[in-house]
C-alpha positions as CSV (number, residue, x, y, z in Angstrom):
1,M,89.0,37.2,-109.4
2,A,86.0,35.2,-111.0
3,A,84.8,34.7,-107.5
4,S,85.1,38.3,-106.1
5,C,83.2,39.4,-109.2
6,R,80.0,37.6,-107.7
7,R,80.2,39.7,-104.9
8,P,77.5,42.2,-104.6
9,E,79.6,45.1,-103.9
10,H,81.5,44.6,-107.2
11,R,78.2,44.8,-109.2
12,A,76.7,48.2,-108.3
13,P,76.9,50.9,-105.3
14,P,74.6,49.7,-102.3
15,D,71.9,52.2,-103.3
16,V,72.0,51.0,-107.0
17,F,72.4,47.0,-106.1
18,Y,69.5,47.2,-103.6
19,N,66.9,48.3,-105.8
20,E,63.2,47.1,-105.8
21,D,63.7,43.9,-107.1
22,E,66.2,42.8,-104.7
23,A,64.4,44.2,-101.9
24,K,61.6,42.1,-102.3
25,K,63.6,39.1,-101.8
26,Y,64.3,40.1,-98.3
27,S,60.7,40.0,-97.5
28,Q,59.7,37.1,-99.6
29,N,62.5,34.5,-99.6
30,S,62.4,32.3,-96.7
31,R,65.8,31.1,-96.7
32,M,67.3,34.8,-96.4
33,I,65.0,35.6,-93.8
34,E,66.0,32.5,-91.5
35,I,69.8,33.4,-92.2
36,Q,69.3,37.2,-91.2
37,T,67.5,36.4,-88.3
38,Q,70.3,33.7,-87.4
39,M,73.1,36.1,-87.6
40,S,70.8,39.0,-85.9
41,E,70.4,36.5,-83.0
42,R,74.1,35.8,-82.7
43,A,74.9,39.7,-83.1
44,V,72.5,40.3,-80.0
45,E,74.3,37.6,-77.9
46,L,77.7,39.2,-78.5
47,L,76.5,42.6,-77.5
48,N,76.0,41.2,-73.9
49,L,73.4,43.3,-73.2
50,P,71.7,43.2,-69.4
51,E,69.0,40.8,-69.0
52,D,65.4,41.6,-68.7
53,Q,65.9,45.2,-69.6
54,P,64.8,46.9,-72.9
55,C,67.6,48.8,-74.6
56,F,68.1,51.7,-77.3
57,L,69.9,50.0,-80.1
58,L,71.3,51.1,-83.7
59,D,70.9,48.7,-86.7
60,V,73.5,49.9,-89.2
61,G,72.5,48.6,-92.7
62,C,69.0,47.5,-91.6
63,G,67.7,47.0,-95.0
64,S,63.8,45.5,-95.0
65,G,63.9,45.5,-91.1
66,L,64.6,41.7,-90.5
67,S,67.3,42.6,-88.0
68,G,65.0,44.9,-86.1
69,D,62.2,42.3,-86.1
70,Y,64.5,40.1,-84.0
71,L,65.3,43.3,-81.8
72,S,61.6,44.3,-81.5
73,E,61.0,40.5,-80.3
74,E,63.5,40.7,-77.5
75,G,62.0,43.8,-76.1
76,H,64.4,46.4,-77.2
77,Y,63.8,49.6,-78.8
78,W,66.0,50.6,-82.1
79,V,66.7,53.0,-84.7
80,G,67.8,51.8,-88.5
81,I,69.8,53.3,-91.0
82,D,70.3,52.6,-94.6
83,I,71.5,53.7,-97.7
84,S,68.5,52.1,-100.1
85,T,65.7,53.6,-100.2
86,A,63.9,50.7,-101.9
87,M,65.0,48.6,-98.9
88,L,63.4,51.1,-96.5
89,D,60.1,51.1,-98.5
90,V,59.8,47.6,-97.9
91,A,60.7,47.9,-93.6
92,L,57.7,50.6,-94.0
93,D,55.3,48.4,-95.9
94,R,56.2,45.4,-93.3
95,E,55.3,48.2,-90.6
96,V,58.6,47.5,-88.4
97,E,58.4,48.8,-85.2
98,G,61.8,50.5,-85.3
99,D,62.5,54.4,-86.5
100,L,63.9,54.4,-90.0
101,L,66.5,56.7,-91.4
102,L,68.0,57.3,-95.2
103,G,71.7,57.5,-95.0
104,D,75.2,56.4,-96.1
105,M,77.5,55.1,-93.1
106,G,80.4,56.4,-94.9
107,Q,79.7,59.9,-94.6
108,R,78.9,60.0,-90.7
109,M,76.3,58.9,-87.9
110,P,74.0,61.8,-87.3
111,F,73.2,61.2,-83.9
112,R,74.2,62.7,-80.6
113,P,77.0,61.5,-78.1
114,G,76.1,58.7,-76.1
115,T,72.5,58.0,-77.7
116,F,72.6,54.1,-78.2
117,D,73.3,51.2,-75.8
118,G,74.7,49.1,-78.5
119,C,75.0,48.4,-82.2
120,I,74.7,45.8,-84.6
121,S,75.2,45.6,-88.2
122,I,74.3,42.4,-90.7
123,S,76.1,42.1,-94.0
124,A,76.6,45.9,-94.5
125,L,80.3,46.6,-93.3
126,Q,82.2,45.4,-96.3
127,W,80.7,48.1,-99.0
128,L,82.7,50.9,-97.2
129,C,85.9,49.0,-98.5
130,N,84.9,50.0,-102.2
131,A,85.1,53.4,-103.5
132,D,82.1,53.8,-105.4
133,K,83.1,57.5,-106.6
134,R,85.8,59.3,-107.2
135,T,85.5,61.4,-104.2
136,H,85.5,57.8,-102.0
137,S,88.5,56.7,-100.0
138,P,87.7,53.8,-98.2
139,P,90.2,54.3,-95.2
140,K,88.7,57.8,-94.8
141,R,85.1,56.4,-95.1
142,L,85.6,53.4,-92.5
143,Y,87.4,56.2,-90.0
144,T,84.4,58.5,-90.3
145,F,82.0,55.9,-89.8
146,F,83.8,54.5,-86.8
147,S,84.7,57.7,-84.9
148,T,81.0,59.3,-85.3
149,L,79.6,55.6,-84.4
150,Y,81.9,55.7,-81.2
151,S,80.4,59.2,-80.1
152,S,76.9,57.9,-80.7
153,L,77.4,55.0,-78.3
154,S,77.4,55.2,-74.5
155,R,80.5,54.2,-72.4
156,G,81.0,50.4,-71.9
157,S,78.6,49.7,-74.7
158,R,79.6,47.3,-77.9
159,A,78.9,47.5,-81.6
160,V,78.9,43.9,-83.5
161,F,79.3,43.9,-87.4
162,Q,78.5,40.5,-89.3
163,F,80.4,41.1,-92.4
164,Y,81.7,39.2,-95.3
165,P,85.7,40.1,-96.0
166,E,87.0,39.6,-99.2
167,N,90.6,38.9,-98.0
168,S,93.0,39.6,-95.3
169,E,93.9,43.0,-96.5
170,Q,90.2,43.9,-95.8
171,L,90.1,42.5,-92.3
172,E,93.1,44.6,-91.4
173,L,91.9,47.8,-93.3
174,I,88.6,47.6,-91.3
175,T,90.3,46.7,-87.9
176,T,92.7,49.2,-88.1
177,Q,90.2,52.1,-88.8
178,A,88.1,51.1,-85.9
179,M,90.9,50.9,-83.4
180,K,92.1,54.2,-84.7
181,A,88.7,55.7,-84.0
182,G,89.0,54.8,-80.4
183,F,87.3,51.1,-80.2
184,S,88.9,48.0,-78.7
185,G,88.2,44.4,-79.4
186,G,88.5,42.1,-82.5
187,M,87.3,39.4,-84.9
188,V,84.9,36.8,-83.4
189,V,85.0,33.9,-86.1
190,D,82.2,31.3,-85.5
191,Y,83.1,27.7,-87.1
192,P,86.4,28.4,-88.7
193,N,86.6,24.9,-90.0
194,S,83.5,25.1,-91.9
195,S,83.3,26.4,-95.3
196,K,79.1,27.1,-95.1
197,A,78.8,28.0,-91.3
198,K,81.6,30.1,-91.0
199,K,80.8,33.8,-90.2
200,F,82.7,36.7,-89.1
201,F,81.8,39.3,-86.6
202,L,83.5,42.4,-85.6
203,C,83.1,42.8,-81.7
204,L,84.1,46.5,-80.7
205,F,84.1,47.6,-77.1
206,A,83.5,51.7,-77.0
207,G,85.3,53.4,-73.8
208,V,86.3,50.3,-72.0
209,T,88.5,46.9,-72.5
210,G,86.5,43.8,-72.6
211,V,87.2,40.1,-73.1
212,L,87.0,39.0,-76.6
213,P,83.9,36.3,-76.8
214,K,84.9,32.8,-78.4
215,G,83.8,32.0,-81.6
216,L,81.3,29.1,-81.6
217,G,82.8,26.0,-82.8
218,S,86.3,27.3,-82.8
219,E,87.4,24.1,-80.7
220,T,85.4,21.3,-82.8
221,S,84.9,20.8,-86.4
222,D,81.7,21.4,-87.8
223,K,80.6,18.1,-88.2
224,D,80.8,17.8,-84.2
225,V,79.1,21.1,-83.8
226,P,75.3,20.4,-83.2
227,H,74.3,24.3,-83.2
228,Q,76.0,25.4,-86.0
229,V,73.8,27.1,-88.7
230,Q,71.6,24.8,-90.9
231,Y,70.1,26.1,-94.0
232,S,66.9,24.0,-93.6
233,G,63.0,25.0,-93.4
234,Q,63.1,24.6,-89.6
235,R,62.0,27.7,-87.5
236,C,63.8,27.5,-84.3
237,R,63.6,31.7,-83.5
238,F,61.3,31.2,-80.4
239,K,62.6,28.2,-79.0
240,N,64.7,29.9,-75.9
241,M,62.7,33.0,-75.5
242,K,63.9,33.2,-71.5
243,G,60.1,33.3,-70.4
244,K,59.0,35.8,-72.9
245,S,55.4,35.6,-74.3
246,A,55.0,33.5,-77.3
247,K,54.7,35.1,-80.6
248,K,51.2,36.0,-81.6
249,G,49.9,35.2,-78.2
250,R,48.0,37.9,-75.9
251,D,50.6,38.8,-74.0
252,W,53.0,39.3,-77.2
253,I,50.0,41.6,-78.8
254,M,49.3,43.7,-75.8
255,E,53.3,44.2,-75.4
256,K,53.7,45.2,-79.4
257,K,50.5,47.5,-79.0
258,E,52.1,49.1,-75.9
259,R,55.2,50.0,-77.8
260,R,53.3,51.2,-80.9
261,R,51.7,53.2,-78.5
262,R,54.8,54.9,-77.1
263,Q,56.0,55.7,-80.8
264,G,52.9,57.6,-81.4
265,R,51.2,55.3,-83.7
266,E,47.5,54.6,-84.0
267,V,46.5,51.8,-82.3
268,R,43.0,49.8,-82.0
269,A,41.5,49.6,-78.4
270,D,41.9,46.8,-76.0
271,T,39.0,44.6,-75.9
272,K,38.5,41.4,-74.2
273,Y,38.7,40.0,-77.8
274,T,42.0,41.1,-78.3
275,G,44.4,38.2,-79.2
276,R,41.7,35.5,-78.9
277,Q,41.7,32.8,-81.5
278,R,38.7,32.7,-83.5
279,R,37.1,29.1,-84.6
280,P,37.4,28.4,-88.1
281,H,35.0,28.9,-90.4
282,F,33.7,25.6,-92.5
């Protein structure tokens, strides 16, 4: 029990725990940013989206928009929903490219049927397993979330949730309510033999029955896995971008400006100097 008390969801409700001080960590802590980005990259990989085709995605528990940054870099459009106003304020200050919505995932997903081509969620699902109010029933809140999410997704799409289950009973509760809401699929566990790199992903299929992907490192020990998560200062986010423009280059800047114009935001006019590197001043 002592270990479980250190879990964030046991300290306070999410809208209280993620206050201004906690939210700042998600824009200033390089280790948090790196881990969040790696998990987002893996979640998008499990979505199995069409190559070279922008999709409209939902980010549940979007927080400060770190996952959304990766979605934008991959050329996708997205909407993020979160219960914490402090986290959403950080996302606004960072000028993320997705649309943001304040809401409680346990109440319902307020979107039209078939709106999204897929859904990701990083480190948020386990919060629904707690009863933070007398009126909260974790099974009912999970079912409400999954059933309204199922309606919001286009048929044949996927939803991928990275989360930290507390025990096997919590895993069973979550998967049972997801299947009850109409989803098929199951758990994908990356690096099951590693205490540090082990990650749980709930991979759900909407309207179809798909083949569940294999977890990374499931057939080898963590010592033999060259691509497992390494908590270091290395930045490998743009190593395999499949021909996309390098970050901060002219093409990347032009793509970003065009996306912002489509969103109705004010953007400076393009000139021959757009994206040009300036000479250093001495």
